[in-house]
N, C-alpha and C positions, 0 to 999 in steps of 0.2 A: 668637739670635746671627746675624750676617750669614753668608751663604755665603762661601766662600773668595774667589770672584770679586768679590763685592760689597765685601768688606773691602779687596781689592787696589785696587778703584776709588777708595775713599776715601783709601787711602794714596798713590795716584798724585796725587790732588788736593793732598795735603799736600806732596809732594815736587816738584811741578811748579814750576820757577823762575818761570814766568809769573804764578803766584799768590803769590809771595813777599811782595808788599806787603800782602796781606790778613792780618789777625790769624788765629790758629789757629782760633778758634771759627767765623769766617766761612767758612774753607775747608772745615771739616767740614760746616757747614750747607749750603753749596752742593753739596758732593759728595753728600750724602744726598738733597737736593732733586732733583739730576739723576737719581739712581737712581729716584726716584718718577716724575719726568716721563718717563723712558725706559720706564717700565712694569716695571722690574726689581723694584720693590717695589710690589705691588698693594694695593688698598684693603683695610684691615683687617689687613694684615700687621704683626706686632709688630716693633718696633725693639729692638736690644740695650739692656740696662740701661746707664745712664750709667757706672756703675763698670766694667762689663765692657768696654764700648767704649773707655773711657779707658785701660784696661790694654792692650788690643790695639793701640792707636795710640801708646801711650807718652806720653800727655798727661795733664793733671790732670782730675779729674772735673768741676770747675767749668767747664772749657773745653767739655766735651761738654754740660754742662747749659745753657750759654749758646747753643750751637748748636741744641739741642732747643727752647729757649725761643723762638728766632727762627722755627724751623719751625712751632711751634704758633701764634705770633702771625700768621703768614702763611696759616694755614689748611691747611698740608700734613699735619700730624699731629694726633692727638687724644691727650690725656693723662688717664689714669684712675688715681685714687688707689688704691694697692694692687694694680693690675694692670700698669701700665707705659705705654709709648707705642706708638701704632699709627698706620699710615698712614690718613689721613682718607678718607672716601668721596669718589669723584670729583666728585660734585656740589658739594663744598665749594669747589672752585676751577675749575670749568668751567661753561659755559652750556648751557642746554637741559634737556630732560627726561631722566630715567633711561632708558637703553636697554641694549643688550647690553654685556657687558664689553669686547668687542673695540672697539665704537664709542666707548665711554667712554675707553679707552686711546688711541685715535687722536685724539680731541678733546683729550686732556690732553697729548699730545706737542707740543713746540714745532715749528712749521713751519720752513721754510727762511728764517729771518729774517736781516737784516743784523746786524753786530756790535752796532750801536747798538740795533736792535730787540730782539735777544737780551738785552742788558743791561737794557732796560726791562722785558721780560717776567720776567726772573729777579728783578728788584727786588721784585716783588710789588705795585708801585704804592703809592699813598698812599690809605689807606682811612679814611673818616670814618663815625662812627656815625649812622645815619639817625634813630634815636630815642635820644639820649644818656641815660645814667643815671649817677648819682654813682659815681665821681668822674672821668668822662671829661673830659679836659683841653681847653683852648682853645675852649670853647663859651660864648658869651655868654647872658645872660638874654633870651629872646625873648617870653615870655608877657606881659611888661609893655610891649612895644614899642607906640608910639602908632600902631597900624595904621589907625585911622580918619582920623587926620591925613594919613598917607601916601596913603590912598585919595583924600582930598580934593585933595591936591597933584597926584596922578596925573590926576584929572579936569580940573584946571586946565590941565595940560600938553596933554591931548588936545583941549580946547576951543580952545587957542591955536594949536597946530601942526597939528591935524587929521591927515590921512592921511600927512603928511610923517614922522610918528613911525613909520610902517610901512615906511619905505624904509631903504636902507643908510645907515650913519652914517660919518663921517670915521674912518678907521682909528686916527688919533691920539686920538680921543675927542671928545665934544661940547664945544665951546668954553666954554659956561657952567659945566660941571662942572670942566673943567681950571682955569678961573679960580678957582672956589670952593675947589678943592684947594690951589692955590698960595697963596691968601690965608690959608687955615687953617694951612698948614704954616709960613708965614712968621711968623705971629702966635704959634702954640702950640709950634712945634718949633724955631724959630730957623733955619729953612731959607733957602736962597737960590733960591727957586722963582719961575718965571713961567709963565703959562699955556702959552706955546709950548715949554716944556721938559717938560711933563707928558704922559705917554703912559698912557691909560686901558686897562687890561687886565681879564681876568676874575678874576684871583687873584694872590696873591704867588707861588704855585707856578708859574704861567705866566711870571711875571717872571723867576724863577730859571732856568727852562728856556731862556727867550729869551736871557738873559745868557750862559749856558753855551754856547749854540750860535752866537751872534753875535760873541762877544768872544774865544773860546778855541777851539783846535783839539784834536781827539782826541790824547791823549798829553801835552797841556800840563798843568801842575800848578797847583793852587789851594790856598792855605792855608785851612783851616777850623778852627773852634773844636773842642776836644775836652774834654768831650762836645759834641755838636752836634745841631741840628734834623735829624731823620731825612729830612724832605722835601727839604732842601737836598742832603744827601749823596746821596740817590737821583737827584736831578736831575743832579748833576755826574757821578756814576758812569755814568748812562745816556748822557751826552754824550761818554763816553770820556775824561774828565779823571782825572788822578791827584790824589786828595784827600790833602793833607799835613796831618795833625792837629797842632794846636798847643794845648798845655795851657792850661786856664782856671783861674785862682785867684779869690780874693774880689774882685779888682780887674779882672776880665775876662781877655781873652786875654793871654797872656804874650808881649809883643812882642819880647823878647830873642831868641827862637827865629827870628823873622823877620829881625831886624836882623843876626843872626850869619850868615845865608845869604840875603842880599837878593835874589839872582837866581834863587832856587830855584823861585819861582812867579810867574805873571803876574797873579794876583789874590788877594784875600783876602775871605772871606765872614764877616760879623760880625752878631751881634745885640747891639749895644752898649748900648742903653737898658735892656734886661732880658734878659740872656743866657738862651738856652734850652739846657738846662733848669735851670741853677743859680740864676738870678735875679740874678746879679752885674751891676753897672753898670760899664762900661768907664771908667776914670779919664781925666781931661782930658789928662794928660801922655802917656798911651798913645795916645789919639786923635790928638794932634798928631804923635807919632812915626810913626804909620801913614800920616798924610797926607803927611809928608815922604818916607817910604819909597816911596809910590806915585808921587809927583812925580819923584823921582830915577830910578826904575826904569821909568817909563812903564807902571806897573801899575794895576789897577783895584781900588777898594774897593766891594764889594757890601754895602750896609747894609740889613738887614732890620729895620724898625722896627714889628714886627707888632702890638704891643699897648701902645705907649707912652702911649696916651690914659689908661690906668688906672694912676696913680701915687698911692700912699697916704701917703707920708712925704716931706716936703721938696719942693723944686722939681725937676722933671726936668731932666737935663742936655741942653743943646742937641745936636741931631743932628750927626753927623760931617759930613754934606753941607753944613751951614751954616757949618762951620769951615774947609772946604776951598777955598782960593783958586785951586787949580790945576785944578779941574774933572776930578778923577779919581774922584769918588764917585758911585755910582748908588744912589739912595735908593728903597727898596721900601716901600710901604704897602698896607693893605687895609682894607675896610669889613666884612669877614667877622667880625672880632672886635668891632669897635665898634658895629655895627648888627645884622646877622643873616646867617647863612651862605648862605641862599638868594638873597641879592642878587647874588652873583657879580660883584663889582666890586673890583678892585685897581688899583694904579697904580705907575708909576715916575717919578721926577724925574731927568732925564738931563742929562749934559753936552751943550752945544749941538751938538757934532759927531756925537753919536750919535742925535739925534732922528729924522732922516730914515731912516737905516739900520734902526733898531729898529722904526719905524712900518711900513716896508715889509716887514720880516721877519715881523711879527705877522700881516700879511695872508696869509701862507702857512700860518698855524696855524689861525686862526678868523675872519679877515676884520675883524671889529669887535665891539665890545660893544653889547648891545641899547640902542637909542635911548631907549625909554620909561623904562627903569630909570635911565639916565644923567641924563635931563632932570628926572625926579622927584627924584633925589638932589640935583641941583644946586639945585632949588627948596627942598628940605629944609635944605640948608646955608645958602643965601642968607637964609632967613627966621630964622636963628638956632636952628633946631630941633635941628640936629646937636650944637651946643655944649651946649644945654640937656639933651639926652638923655645925652650923655657925662657931664656933671656929676652928673646923677641916678644914673646907673649906677655912677659912681665911689663915691658914698656907700653905695649898696647893696652893692657888691662888697667895700668895706672892712669893712662889718659882717659879711658872710659869711666873709671871711678870718679875722676875729677869732673867730667862732663855730667855724670849722674848727680853728684853732690850739688853742683852749680844749678842744674835744672830743678832739682827738688827745692832748693832754697828759693829759687826764683818763682816757681809756679805752685808749689805746695805749701808755702809758708802759711801758717795758721791751721794747717791740717796735720802735718807731721813734722817731727824734728829728726833730721838724719844723724846717725852715729857713724861717722866716717871711719872705716876700719884701717888698720895698717897693713892688711893683707887679705887674701882670699878672693872669692869670686862673687860675693854678694854684700850688700850694705843693709844693716838693720835701720829701720825708721820707727820712732815711737810716736803714737798718735797724740796730738795735743788738742783735738777738737772733741765734740760730744757725739760724733757719729760712731755707732758701734763698729767694732773691728770687722765682724762678719758682713755687715751691710756694706762697708767700704770695699771689702774684697769682692763681694758679689757685683757691686757696681763696676769695679775695675774689669772683672771678667766679661761682663756684658759689653764693655767698651773695647775688648780685645787685649786686656792687660792682665797678666798672671802674677799673683802675689801669694806668698806663704804667710799665714797669720802667726804671730808670735805667742799669743796667750795660750794656745793649745799645746805648745812645747813645754809648758810648765806642768809640774806634777799636781799642783793645787789649783784653786780657782782664783788666786790672787795675782796671776801673771799680768803684767802691764800690756795694754793693747798696742799693737803695732804690726809691722810686716817686714819681710825680707824682700829686697829688690836685687835680683841677679843682674849683673852688668857685663860680664866677660864676653858673652856670645853675641852682643849686639853693638852695631856701629853707633857712633855719636848721633847720626841722623835718626836712627831707629830709637835710640834712648830719648832724644828730644821729643820725637813724635809721640812716643808712648807716655811720657810724663805729661804732655799737654792733654792727651786723651784722658788720663787719670784725673788730672786737675778739673777738666770739664765735667767728668762724671761726679766727682765729689762736690763740686759747686752746685750741680743740679740737685743733689741730695739736700744741701743746706737750704736751697730755695724752697724745698717742700716743707 
């Protein structure tokens, strides 16, 4: 159990009016995290049982469980079946080698950061798996990428441009790549793009951070989907924005909440083609309603089209940007999902009036994107190889999705209900048993299976339990083996 002073610290976080906009589980999580960062809870120290802490704070046990789940996901605590939760060793979230306890504590304490820096530090960042294993989400198949073709195109670029490829590049991006991106989006996504409206960046995450800092001031509000992509929420939180959650149903974001209070926010963030994490597609009438809302209120639509290349049923809906005659939509895309994560190339299609400010703004972040990668990618797209690769992967991913859905129905019936998506790289599954989400995810991880919990992606404490299962990067045999491992792990929990 916490000491009296530690319990008072957590209670103060719950009662502080400045934290009122946060859901309860987030306030508890941040209060406990601050105790760890301050050194009040040292490495290896036990945390109160969820039931005991819930009783002390006067909240539900599920609320405390959600807080602990987030602390575990960020590496601040360890969870041991039958023993409880403990503060992780300092080396879990600090840099350098193990040294004295005092030095470790000093390294782990937040320095005198700005409010925005503190928010970035507290967020825990966005972490990717260096060596993904089933069922890590958002990871494409890389083992079958035509790497020899890529190497040949890279040699061609070097032969033609020589040492110019070693110099600085235009901050807006290499013109051949910007033209190739515009041509592709106009043909495949129904966009209204020209090369001079494309800004090449390193990732969609950078694009969201740039939008948050260039278009909105600290304290401004932005509508976001609920549930939503965690990277977007963290980018907006770190910029000092107030994220206003808007419920998502099977037709995408529920626009009535926005229409009922149109001046509540200066922007809306959407994943309309394939909503993360539910997989819903935003209907045409809702897209048009949002376009009119943005025009009337001089607001921005930030459209993240992160994996729209992979559509397995019917024809994909045209992007919002292509439907917007008022130039209030900022379209974000990335090659991380369609090609390979190590490429580090994303892009935005901007309204004309934003091109110069955004291009100048990105020079303060990283200057420009590497010339060689841009020129090689441009050649890859111009030669038709990108389209060919996407079509090949679309067929492979569709097969893998079918295998995953079949295996989940076969081996995990009674534990989860799959929601088979019409596109994307991951499948959501809703839990239908009484095993807590975090317990199921921990059991899967011990069995060598990686899952992303769904409840923590909701703004409130009422998110339905479940998890995302990525399938794109794993062969049918790997998928089948991992589902069997997960089924065995969940069955062992039920026997207990």
